One Martini backbone bead per residue (centre of mass of N, CA, C, O) as a GRO file, in nm:
protein
  465
    1UNK     BB    1   0.829  -2.141   0.917
    2UNK     BB    2   0.655  -2.129   0.649
    3UNK     BB    3   0.670  -2.169   0.337
    4UNK     BB    4   0.545  -1.955   0.092
    5UNK     BB    5   0.430  -2.179  -0.076
    6UNK     BB    6   0.279  -2.333   0.135
    7UNK     BB    7   0.098  -2.096   0.233
    8UNK     BB    8  -0.031  -2.043  -0.047
    9UNK     BB    9  -0.155  -2.319  -0.072
   10UNK     BB   10  -0.329  -2.309   0.180
   11UNK     BB   11  -0.485  -2.071   0.084
   12UNK     BB   12  -0.616  -2.202  -0.163
   13UNK     BB   13  -0.760  -2.427  -0.032
   14UNK     BB   14  -0.944  -2.248   0.146
   15UNK     BB   15  -1.074  -2.100  -0.090
   16UNK     BB   16  -1.186  -2.345  -0.218
   17UNK     BB   17  -1.366  -2.392   0.065
   18UNK     BB   18  -1.477  -2.121   0.151
   19UNK     BB   19  -1.255  -2.027   0.426
   20UNK     BB   20  -1.165  -1.752   0.278
   21UNK     BB   21  -1.119  -1.390   0.335
   22UNK     BB   22  -1.080  -1.076   0.151
   23UNK     BB   23  -1.078  -0.759   0.318
   24UNK     BB   24  -1.116  -0.421   0.219
   25UNK     BB   25  -1.024  -0.104   0.371
   26UNK     BB   26  -1.149   0.191   0.236
   27UNK     BB   27  -1.047   0.532   0.173
   28UNK     BB   28  -1.037   0.855   0.266
   29UNK     BB   29  -0.942   1.086   0.435
   30UNK     BB   30  -1.113   1.077   0.751
   31UNK     BB   31  -1.316   0.808   0.724
   32UNK     BB   32  -1.234   0.569   0.959
   33UNK     BB   33  -1.068   0.304   0.927
   34UNK     BB   34  -0.935   0.250   1.212
   35UNK     BB   35  -1.203   0.237   1.366
   36UNK     BB   36  -1.329   0.009   1.200
   37UNK     BB   37  -1.126  -0.213   1.248
   38UNK     BB   38  -1.130  -0.213   1.556
   39UNK     BB   39  -1.424  -0.269   1.589
   40UNK     BB   40  -1.450  -0.528   1.429
   41UNK     BB   41  -1.248  -0.690   1.607
   42UNK     BB   42  -1.399  -0.644   1.876
   43UNK     BB   43  -1.681  -0.764   1.809
   44UNK     BB   44  -1.581  -1.050   1.738
   45UNK     BB   45  -1.430  -1.104   2.017
   46UNK     BB   46  -1.728  -1.032   2.176
   47UNK     BB   47  -1.900  -1.254   2.072
   48UNK     BB   48  -2.150  -1.354   2.307
   49UNK     BB   49  -2.120  -1.101   2.491
   50UNK     BB   50  -2.092  -0.755   2.477
   51UNK     BB   51  -2.182  -0.761   2.193
   52UNK     BB   52  -2.391  -0.577   1.951
   53UNK     BB   53  -2.530  -0.801   1.683
   54UNK     BB   54  -2.826  -0.829   1.569
   55UNK     BB   55  -2.774  -0.789   1.239
   56UNK     BB   56  -2.623  -1.071   1.287
   57UNK     BB   57  -2.728  -1.372   1.270
   58UNK     BB   58  -2.502  -1.553   1.395
   59UNK     BB   59  -2.524  -1.386   1.676
   60UNK     BB   60  -2.830  -1.390   1.724
   61UNK     BB   61  -2.826  -1.728   1.715
   62UNK     BB   62  -2.565  -1.816   1.875
   63UNK     BB   63  -2.315  -1.901   1.650
   64UNK     BB   64  -2.112  -1.703   1.748
   65UNK     BB   65  -1.781  -1.752   1.914
   66UNK     BB   66  -1.560  -1.587   1.763
   67UNK     BB   67  -1.220  -1.437   1.771
   68UNK     BB   68  -0.883  -1.471   1.649
   69UNK     BB   69  -0.558  -1.387   1.642
   70UNK     BB   70  -0.319  -1.439   1.383
   71UNK     BB   71  -0.099  -1.508   1.166
   72UNK     BB   72  -0.019  -1.380   0.891
   73UNK     BB   73   0.050  -1.420   0.556
   74UNK     BB   74   0.229  -1.153   0.543
   75UNK     BB   75   0.530  -1.084   0.705
   76UNK     BB   76   0.603  -0.790   0.538
   77UNK     BB   77   0.349  -0.682   0.680
   78UNK     BB   78   0.214  -0.468   0.881
   79UNK     BB   79   0.036  -0.477   1.172
   80UNK     BB   80  -0.237  -0.401   1.281
   81UNK     BB   81  -0.282  -0.146   1.553
   82UNK     BB   82  -0.499  -0.258   1.782
   83UNK     BB   83  -0.389  -0.207   2.061
   84UNK     BB   84  -0.328   0.099   2.028
   85UNK     BB   85  -0.613   0.180   1.965
   86UNK     BB   86  -0.753   0.076   2.224
   87UNK     BB   87  -0.575   0.246   2.421
   88UNK     BB   88  -0.698   0.521   2.321
   89UNK     BB   89  -0.993   0.459   2.392
   90UNK     BB   90  -0.904   0.391   2.711
   91UNK     BB   91  -0.838   0.656   2.780
   92UNK     BB   92  -0.790   0.958   2.984
   93UNK     BB   93  -0.934   1.056   2.775
   94UNK     BB   94  -1.072   0.956   2.505
   95UNK     BB   95  -0.912   0.871   2.187
   96UNK     BB   96  -0.821   0.874   1.879
   97UNK     BB   97  -0.663   0.686   1.665
   98UNK     BB   98  -0.424   0.668   1.477
   99UNK     BB   99  -0.350   0.690   1.171
  100UNK     BB  100  -0.263   0.546   0.897
  101UNK     BB  101   0.074   0.524   0.711
  102UNK     BB  102   0.013   0.229   0.591
  103UNK     BB  103   0.028  -0.087   0.535
  104UNK     BB  104  -0.212  -0.323   0.668
  105UNK     BB  105  -0.262  -0.619   0.867
  106UNK     BB  106  -0.520  -0.884   0.953
  107UNK     BB  107  -0.587  -1.197   1.117
  108UNK     BB  108  -0.871  -1.400   1.141
  109UNK     BB  109  -1.045  -1.642   1.347
  110UNK     BB  110  -1.361  -1.774   1.294
  111UNK     BB  111  -1.613  -1.907   1.505
  112UNK     BB  112  -1.884  -2.141   1.409
  113UNK     BB  113  -2.207  -2.224   1.357
  114UNK     BB  114  -2.412  -2.371   1.159
  115UNK     BB  115  -2.683  -2.382   1.007
  116UNK     BB  116  -2.996  -2.548   1.150
  117UNK     BB  117  -3.292  -2.674   1.104
  118UNK     BB  118  -3.436  -2.645   1.438
  119UNK     BB  119  -3.123  -2.651   1.523
  120UNK     BB  120  -2.821  -2.663   1.694
  121UNK     BB  121  -2.532  -2.702   1.588
  122UNK     BB  122  -2.222  -2.886   1.673
  123UNK     BB  123  -2.070  -2.776   1.470
  124UNK     BB  124  -1.742  -2.648   1.385
  125UNK     BB  125  -1.628  -2.358   1.225
  126UNK     BB  126  -1.400  -2.186   0.995
  127UNK     BB  127  -1.296  -1.839   0.935
  128UNK     BB  128  -1.068  -1.659   0.728
  129UNK     BB  129  -0.989  -1.319   0.794
  130UNK     BB  130  -0.856  -1.074   0.590
  131UNK     BB  131  -0.717  -0.765   0.666
  132UNK     BB  132  -0.704  -0.445   0.479
  133UNK     BB  133  -0.498  -0.148   0.497
  134UNK     BB  134  -0.517   0.185   0.345
  135UNK     BB  135  -0.415   0.464   0.245
  136UNK     BB  136  -0.625   0.697   0.097
  137UNK     BB  137  -0.397   0.843  -0.077
  138UNK     BB  138  -0.305   0.596  -0.249
  139UNK     BB  139  -0.574   0.553  -0.415
  140UNK     BB  140  -0.538   0.814  -0.599
  141UNK     BB  141  -0.319   0.669  -0.795
  142UNK     BB  142  -0.454   0.463  -0.989
  143UNK     BB  143  -0.533   0.660  -1.239
  144UNK     BB  144  -0.223   0.692  -1.336
  145UNK     BB  145  -0.241   0.432  -1.528
  146UNK     BB  146  -0.412   0.624  -1.767
  147UNK     BB  147  -0.135   0.803  -1.761
  148UNK     BB  148   0.077   1.024  -1.866
  149UNK     BB  149   0.250   1.303  -1.806
  150UNK     BB  150   0.095   1.488  -2.006
  151UNK     BB  151  -0.211   1.417  -1.928
  152UNK     BB  152  -0.171   1.474  -1.631
  153UNK     BB  153  -0.073   1.770  -1.640
  154UNK     BB  154  -0.324   1.874  -1.779
  155UNK     BB  155  -0.536   1.779  -1.561
  156UNK     BB  156  -0.413   1.929  -1.316
  157UNK     BB  157  -0.430   2.225  -1.426
  158UNK     BB  158  -0.730   2.225  -1.431
  159UNK     BB  159  -0.772   2.155  -1.124
  160UNK     BB  160  -0.609   2.404  -1.003
  161UNK     BB  161  -0.839   2.596  -1.147
  162UNK     BB  162  -1.058   2.490  -0.936
  163UNK     BB  163  -1.096   2.730  -0.761
  164UNK     BB  164  -0.988   2.964  -0.520
  165UNK     BB  165  -0.868   2.786  -0.287
  166UNK     BB  166  -0.678   2.608  -0.444
  167UNK     BB  167  -0.507   2.821  -0.571
  168UNK     BB  168  -0.398   2.943  -0.307
  169UNK     BB  169  -0.252   2.686  -0.213
  170UNK     BB  170  -0.053   2.699  -0.488
  171UNK     BB  171   0.110   2.968  -0.510
  172UNK     BB  172   0.409   2.901  -0.455
  173UNK     BB  173   0.433   2.704  -0.682
  174UNK     BB  174   0.355   2.886  -0.921
  175UNK     BB  175   0.600   3.080  -0.884
  176UNK     BB  176   0.821   2.865  -0.926
  177UNK     BB  177   0.730   2.722  -1.198
  178UNK     BB  178   0.736   2.980  -1.381
  179UNK     BB  179   1.066   2.958  -1.422
  180UNK     BB  180   0.993   2.730  -1.617
  181UNK     BB  181   1.091   2.520  -1.885
  182UNK     BB  182   1.084   2.244  -2.067
  183UNK     BB  183   1.381   2.314  -2.225
  184UNK     BB  184   1.529   2.310  -1.982
  185UNK     BB  185   1.767   2.238  -1.780
  186UNK     BB  186   1.803   2.020  -1.526
  187UNK     BB  187   1.778   2.102  -1.170
  188UNK     BB  188   1.784   1.917  -0.889
  189UNK     BB  189   1.739   2.134  -0.675
  190UNK     BB  190   1.499   2.280  -0.806
  191UNK     BB  191   1.299   2.038  -0.828
  192UNK     BB  192   1.289   1.972  -0.533
  193UNK     BB  193   1.174   2.242  -0.436
  194UNK     BB  194   0.919   2.241  -0.608
  195UNK     BB  195   0.812   1.966  -0.512
  196UNK     BB  196   0.774   2.063  -0.214
  197UNK     BB  197   0.556   2.285  -0.289
  198UNK     BB  198   0.357   2.095  -0.398
  199UNK     BB  199   0.325   1.923  -0.149
  200UNK     BB  200   0.231   2.147   0.035
  201UNK     BB  201  -0.032   2.200  -0.130
  202UNK     BB  202  -0.142   1.918  -0.065
  203UNK     BB  203  -0.160   1.933   0.234
  204UNK     BB  204  -0.330   2.206   0.253
  205UNK     BB  205  -0.568   2.073   0.108
  206UNK     BB  206  -0.632   1.843   0.305
  207UNK     BB  207  -0.671   2.042   0.559
  208UNK     BB  208  -0.925   2.188   0.384
  209UNK     BB  209  -1.092   1.926   0.249
  210UNK     BB  210  -0.963   1.780   0.033
  211UNK     BB  211  -0.929   1.475  -0.198
  212UNK     BB  212  -0.839   1.536  -0.495
  213UNK     BB  213  -0.509   1.398  -0.486
  214UNK     BB  214  -0.195   1.446  -0.671
  215UNK     BB  215   0.013   1.253  -0.535
  216UNK     BB  216  -0.023   1.047  -0.250
  217UNK     BB  217   0.275   1.007  -0.157
  218UNK     BB  218   0.324   1.312  -0.082
  219UNK     BB  219   0.164   1.275   0.187
  220UNK     BB  220   0.283   0.956   0.225
  221UNK     BB  221   0.607   0.853   0.176
  222UNK     BB  222   0.793   0.729   0.374
  223UNK     BB  223   1.070   0.569   0.224
  224UNK     BB  224   1.056   0.802  -0.013
  225UNK     BB  225   1.176   1.027   0.121
  226UNK     BB  226   1.366   1.223  -0.103
  227UNK     BB  227   1.315   1.088  -0.360
  228UNK     BB  228   1.312   1.140  -0.706
  229UNK     BB  229   1.033   1.005  -0.755
  230UNK     BB  230   0.902   1.266  -0.569
  231UNK     BB  231   1.021   1.475  -0.802
  232UNK     BB  232   0.729   1.592  -0.915
  233UNK     BB  233   0.524   1.771  -1.159
  234UNK     BB  234   0.332   1.988  -1.309
  235UNK     BB  235   0.321   2.162  -1.619
  236UNK     BB  236   0.246   2.452  -1.736
  237UNK     BB  237   0.088   2.467  -2.062
  238UNK     BB  238   0.016   2.193  -2.149
  239UNK     BB  239  -0.032   1.985  -2.449
  240UNK     BB  240  -0.106   1.714  -2.660
  241UNK     BB  241  -0.017   1.883  -2.919
  242UNK     BB  242   0.301   1.877  -2.808
  243UNK     BB  243   0.427   1.585  -2.802
  244UNK     BB  244   0.653   1.576  -3.015
  245UNK     BB  245   0.820   1.814  -2.915
  246UNK     BB  246   0.872   1.712  -2.625
  247UNK     BB  247   0.997   1.420  -2.696
  248UNK     BB  248   1.247   1.576  -2.853
  249UNK     BB  249   1.383   1.645  -2.614
  250UNK     BB  250   1.620   1.625  -2.411
  251UNK     BB  251   1.678   1.425  -2.150
  252UNK     BB  252   1.784   1.690  -1.954
  253UNK     BB  253   1.514   1.801  -1.953
  254UNK     BB  254   1.256   1.895  -1.773
  255UNK     BB  255   1.043   1.720  -1.908
  256UNK     BB  256   1.191   1.447  -1.929
  257UNK     BB  257   1.255   1.422  -1.637
  258UNK     BB  258   0.962   1.422  -1.523
  259UNK     BB  259   0.854   1.193  -1.708
  260UNK     BB  260   1.047   0.974  -1.585
  261UNK     BB  261   0.943   0.992  -1.296
  262UNK     BB  262   0.660   0.932  -1.349
  263UNK     BB  263   0.705   0.663  -1.479
  264UNK     BB  264   0.840   0.530  -1.239
  265UNK     BB  265   0.605   0.562  -1.036
  266UNK     BB  266   0.397   0.395  -1.186
  267UNK     BB  267   0.554   0.129  -1.237
  268UNK     BB  268   0.708   0.104  -0.918
  269UNK     BB  269   0.450   0.203  -0.726
  270UNK     BB  270   0.172   0.159  -0.841
  271UNK     BB  271   0.135  -0.104  -0.994
  272UNK     BB  272   0.217  -0.302  -0.761
  273UNK     BB  273   0.012  -0.216  -0.566
  274UNK     BB  274  -0.229  -0.315  -0.745
  275UNK     BB  275  -0.140  -0.614  -0.808
  276UNK     BB  276  -0.060  -0.720  -0.504
  277UNK     BB  277  -0.344  -0.633  -0.383
  278UNK     BB  278  -0.637  -0.536  -0.521
  279UNK     BB  279  -0.655  -0.813  -0.698
  280UNK     BB  280  -0.707  -0.997  -0.428
  281UNK     BB  281  -0.983  -0.915  -0.350
  282UNK     BB  282  -1.307  -1.000  -0.248
  283UNK     BB  283  -1.379  -0.751  -0.065
  284UNK     BB  284  -1.550  -0.426  -0.001
  285UNK     BB  285  -1.497  -0.111   0.183
  286UNK     BB  286  -1.623   0.226   0.145
  287UNK     BB  287  -1.527   0.513   0.312
  288UNK     BB  288  -1.734   0.816   0.389
  289UNK     BB  289  -1.699   1.176   0.456
  290UNK     BB  290  -1.972   1.352   0.414
  291UNK     BB  291  -1.997   1.549   0.640
  292UNK     BB  292  -1.738   1.699   0.613
  293UNK     BB  293  -1.783   1.804   0.323
  294UNK     BB  294  -2.053   1.946   0.386
  295UNK     BB  295  -1.923   2.145   0.592
  296UNK     BB  296  -1.701   2.277   0.395
  297UNK     BB  297  -1.842   2.290   0.115
  298UNK     BB  298  -1.887   2.296  -0.228
  299UNK     BB  299  -1.587   2.254  -0.324
  300UNK     BB  300  -1.535   1.984  -0.149
  301UNK     BB  301  -1.789   1.830  -0.230
  302UNK     BB  302  -1.705   1.818  -0.537
  303UNK     BB  303  -1.432   1.680  -0.488
  304UNK     BB  304  -1.534   1.427  -0.362
  305UNK     BB  305  -1.702   1.326  -0.609
  306UNK     BB  306  -1.455   1.295  -0.799
  307UNK     BB  307  -1.285   1.109  -0.632
  308UNK     BB  308  -1.488   0.870  -0.620
  309UNK     BB  309  -1.538   0.831  -0.914
  310UNK     BB  310  -1.230   0.763  -0.982
  311UNK     BB  311  -1.200   0.530  -0.784
  312UNK     BB  312  -1.432   0.333  -0.880
  313UNK     BB  313  -1.266   0.277  -1.164
  314UNK     BB  314  -1.018   0.086  -1.035
  315UNK     BB  315  -1.206  -0.154  -1.011
  316UNK     BB  316  -1.293  -0.490  -0.987
  317UNK     BB  317  -1.606  -0.636  -1.065
  318UNK     BB  318  -1.766  -0.953  -0.973
  319UNK     BB  319  -1.873  -1.240  -1.025
  320UNK     BB  320  -1.807  -1.583  -0.882
  321UNK     BB  321  -1.642  -1.865  -0.863
  322UNK     BB  322  -1.433  -2.068  -0.720
  323UNK     BB  323  -1.237  -2.095  -0.961
  324UNK     BB  324  -1.225  -1.772  -1.018
  325UNK     BB  325  -1.100  -1.703  -0.732
  326UNK     BB  326  -0.816  -1.852  -0.794
  327UNK     BB  327  -0.756  -1.714  -1.109
  328UNK     BB  328  -0.988  -1.459  -1.098
  329UNK     BB  329  -0.981  -1.207  -0.909
  330UNK     BB  330  -1.285  -1.050  -0.767
  331UNK     BB  331  -1.497  -0.829  -0.660
  332UNK     BB  332  -1.823  -0.938  -0.518
  333UNK     BB  333  -1.847  -0.719  -0.269
  334UNK     BB  334  -2.006  -0.416  -0.177
  335UNK     BB  335  -1.940  -0.135   0.043
  336UNK     BB  336  -2.099   0.195   0.119
  337UNK     BB  337  -1.994   0.422   0.383
  338UNK     BB  338  -2.122   0.647   0.597
  339UNK     BB  339  -1.960   0.809   0.832
  340UNK     BB  340  -2.061   0.942   1.145
  341UNK     BB  341  -2.374   0.904   1.223
  342UNK     BB  342  -2.359   1.022   1.517
  343UNK     BB  343  -2.332   1.334   1.405
  344UNK     BB  344  -2.633   1.266   1.374
  345UNK     BB  345  -2.948   1.238   1.392
  346UNK     BB  346  -3.135   0.954   1.345
  347UNK     BB  347  -3.342   1.104   1.127
  348UNK     BB  348  -3.077   1.147   0.921
  349UNK     BB  349  -2.982   0.864   0.811
  350UNK     BB  350  -3.142   0.832   0.548
  351UNK     BB  351  -3.035   1.085   0.416
  352UNK     BB  352  -2.733   1.005   0.420
  353UNK     BB  353  -2.766   0.774   0.217
  354UNK     BB  354  -2.899   0.940  -0.015
  355UNK     BB  355  -2.650   1.117  -0.055
  356UNK     BB  356  -2.448   0.891  -0.120
  357UNK     BB  357  -2.594   0.806  -0.370
  358UNK     BB  358  -2.575   1.076  -0.517
  359UNK     BB  359  -2.255   1.084  -0.522
  360UNK     BB  360  -2.277   0.762  -0.663
  361UNK     BB  361  -2.462   0.737  -0.918
  362UNK     BB  362  -2.280   0.628  -1.156
  363UNK     BB  363  -2.127   0.391  -1.036
  364UNK     BB  364  -2.383   0.239  -0.935
  365UNK     BB  365  -2.492   0.187  -1.221
  366UNK     BB  366  -2.262   0.018  -1.314
  367UNK     BB  367  -2.273  -0.206  -1.100
  368UNK     BB  368  -2.569  -0.295  -1.153
  369UNK     BB  369  -2.523  -0.362  -1.448
  370UNK     BB  370  -2.311  -0.592  -1.356
  371UNK     BB  371  -2.425  -0.738  -1.094
  372UNK     BB  372  -2.321  -0.606  -0.831
  373UNK     BB  373  -2.312  -0.629  -0.505
  374UNK     BB  374  -2.451  -0.338  -0.336
  375UNK     BB  375  -2.413  -0.124  -0.050
  376UNK     BB  376  -2.566   0.141   0.120
  377UNK     BB  377  -2.462   0.310   0.418
  378UNK     BB  378  -2.471   0.383   0.775
  379UNK     BB  379  -2.223   0.467   1.025
  380UNK     BB  380  -2.059   0.388   1.363
  381UNK     BB  381  -1.801   0.239   1.468
  382UNK     BB  382  -1.769   0.469   1.711
  383UNK     BB  383  -1.925   0.619   1.946
  384UNK     BB  384  -1.967   0.994   2.036
  385UNK     BB  385  -2.274   0.987   2.092
  386UNK     BB  386  -2.599   1.087   2.224
  387UNK     BB  387  -2.943   1.059   2.225
  388UNK     BB  388  -3.165   1.331   2.226
  389UNK     BB  389  -3.429   1.540   2.383
  390UNK     BB  390  -3.583   1.860   2.323
  391UNK     BB  391  -3.757   2.139   2.445
  392UNK     BB  392  -3.951   2.363   2.225
  393UNK     BB  393  -4.240   2.497   2.248
  394UNK     BB  394  -4.375   2.213   2.310
  395UNK     BB  395  -4.143   2.073   2.143
  396UNK     BB  396  -3.983   1.771   2.031
  397UNK     BB  397  -3.624   1.750   1.967
  398UNK     BB  398  -3.359   1.640   1.833
  399UNK     BB  399  -3.037   1.534   1.976
  400UNK     BB  400  -2.682   1.587   2.083
  401UNK     BB  401  -2.453   1.423   2.307
  402UNK     BB  402  -2.120   1.560   2.382
  403UNK     BB  403  -1.751   1.572   2.328
  404UNK     BB  404  -1.532   1.764   2.245
  405UNK     BB  405  -1.199   1.791   2.165
  406UNK     BB  406  -1.185   2.027   2.395
  407UNK     BB  407  -1.410   1.931   2.634
  408UNK     BB  408  -1.691   1.996   2.558
  409UNK     BB  409  -2.006   2.008   2.664
  410UNK     BB  410  -2.287   1.918   2.442
  411UNK     BB  411  -2.613   2.033   2.304
  412UNK     BB  412  -2.717   1.947   1.972
  413UNK     BB  413  -2.826   2.052   1.634
  414UNK     BB  414  -2.673   2.021   1.331
  415UNK     BB  415  -2.887   1.934   1.123
  416UNK     BB  416  -2.978   1.886   0.786
  417UNK     BB  417  -2.969   1.630   0.551
  418UNK     BB  418  -2.955   1.610   0.235
  419UNK     BB  419  -3.097   1.376   0.002
  420UNK     BB  420  -2.941   1.561  -0.199
  421UNK     BB  421  -2.782   1.743  -0.390
  422UNK     BB  422  -2.688   2.042  -0.333
  423UNK     BB  423  -2.797   2.355  -0.350
  424UNK     BB  424  -2.743   2.684  -0.338
  425UNK     BB  425  -2.938   2.733  -0.104
  426UNK     BB  426  -2.800   2.561   0.102
  427UNK     BB  427  -2.517   2.711   0.106
  428UNK     BB  428  -2.649   2.990   0.183
  429UNK     BB  429  -2.763   2.882   0.466
  430UNK     BB  430  -2.589   2.685   0.629
  431UNK     BB  431  -2.763   2.415   0.777
  432UNK     BB  432  -2.468   2.293   0.870
  433UNK     BB  433  -2.313   2.167   1.182
  434UNK     BB  434  -2.025   2.024   1.228
  435UNK     BB  435  -1.883   1.803   1.494
  436UNK     BB  436  -1.620   1.705   1.686
  437UNK     BB  437  -1.572   1.403   1.878
  438UNK     BB  438  -1.535   1.212   2.127
  439UNK     BB  439  -1.519   0.917   2.244
  440UNK     BB  440  -1.681   0.697   2.406
  441UNK     BB  441  -1.682   0.532   2.670
  442UNK     BB  442  -1.648   0.180   2.724
  443UNK     BB  443  -1.581   0.056   2.982
  444UNK     BB  444  -1.646  -0.300   2.990
  445UNK     BB  445  -1.742  -0.310   2.706
  446UNK     BB  446  -1.804  -0.274   2.417
  447UNK     BB  447  -1.804  -0.098   2.137
  448UNK     BB  448  -1.988   0.154   2.037
  449UNK     BB  449  -2.247   0.148   1.783
  450UNK     BB  450  -2.363   0.190   1.431
  451UNK     BB  451  -2.427  -0.074   1.210
  452UNK     BB  452  -2.176  -0.279   1.207
  453UNK     BB  453  -2.357  -0.539   1.176
  454UNK     BB  454  -2.455  -0.480   0.894
  455UNK     BB  455  -2.185  -0.480   0.758
  456UNK     BB  456  -2.106  -0.770   0.848
  457UNK     BB  457  -2.337  -0.915   0.701
  458UNK     BB  458  -2.263  -0.812   0.410
  459UNK     BB  459  -1.943  -0.914   0.418
  460UNK     BB  460  -1.985  -1.220   0.602
  461UNK     BB  461  -2.255  -1.370   0.658
  462UNK     BB  462  -2.266  -1.592   0.423
  463UNK     BB  463  -2.011  -1.752   0.565
  464UNK     BB  464  -2.204  -1.813   0.850
  465UNK     BB  465  -2.415  -2.062   0.758
   0.00000   0.00000   0.00000
């Protein structure tokens, strides 16, 4: 086993030769990160064989020889469960892979022939592609780095009053926290019980389709389950104007205890996660379940917009030279993808991209002003439906054929996707009906997809020239 310093030196040399790329696959809950990574690996493994990658020039020109999984750089990080995910898709009936519950990593070595004008080059090159997957819930904690406990508590209380549904989901926590005063002496058992009610509210909100939820580790605590660092919550009625009074309270008061736990969480959980992982990425794809939010209604849709806007502010983007890649890494190419494009008819795909761009209008302006290469797209990492046409009153209209998660074979038209942010009239009509489908059987070929090859071209295509 190579020494960690030797391994890191090897990585630096390969990055200096521009033959190593670190790609982060990120997104909020239910955006399809596991399906995306599984399909990406599968398509590259089957390049030149069963995979359909016509939108990736290296594959289209028969220069892409394939990919092999090798030992990853950080042996302390769990390996992405590719084999288990593929087994789920090959099951009878096929089923979606289990979502990731923590950080995972996978390293591919891609072999290709470089482009050569007029002739097919006999030279073979290799690109090392490191893939990183993170629970979407953890991403939502990055903005905590800009808040102390008081400002975070004030912001969360505003958020928890936003909309009738969200307030109802946190009703139990509200009743319990109402018994507390900032200057009370902290009772460990009481704080743990109230923190669990707050976490239960977060879990219920996630199940109801909300995305902007903090702290994210409360949803997927992992080995921190039950630890005091996860036993905090916002206190109602706080304002920044009270700062001096609150900070003068005894150390064992409710306010000071919760503030200390928040500070520990931010310093020892969130900050290292950001510094050790996100700041090392070269490129990133952010996956967004636009259709799920659209189907859930205006409250959830607006919540998704806020969550994405906050999330996009947490990353550093910018062009860089090979020297700056080694010593000041920043993400230099970004893809933002609306997933599950196969859940609407093909004539709606363009409008799905337009809606995604409208959702991210302000972050996209900032990125383009900074001259960061960014592309919005729609894709289906693994197809779950087939396109059909039905005839009604002499007119042929597009439709989808698929199998629901309950096993019902359906033929339907889900509705039109608005090309811009929905107005009140759209929500009043409720003209969109999103269904969840099983993945299509793979048969003997590669996993069926929509425009995954376009995403590959944008994310790694320039490195395969």
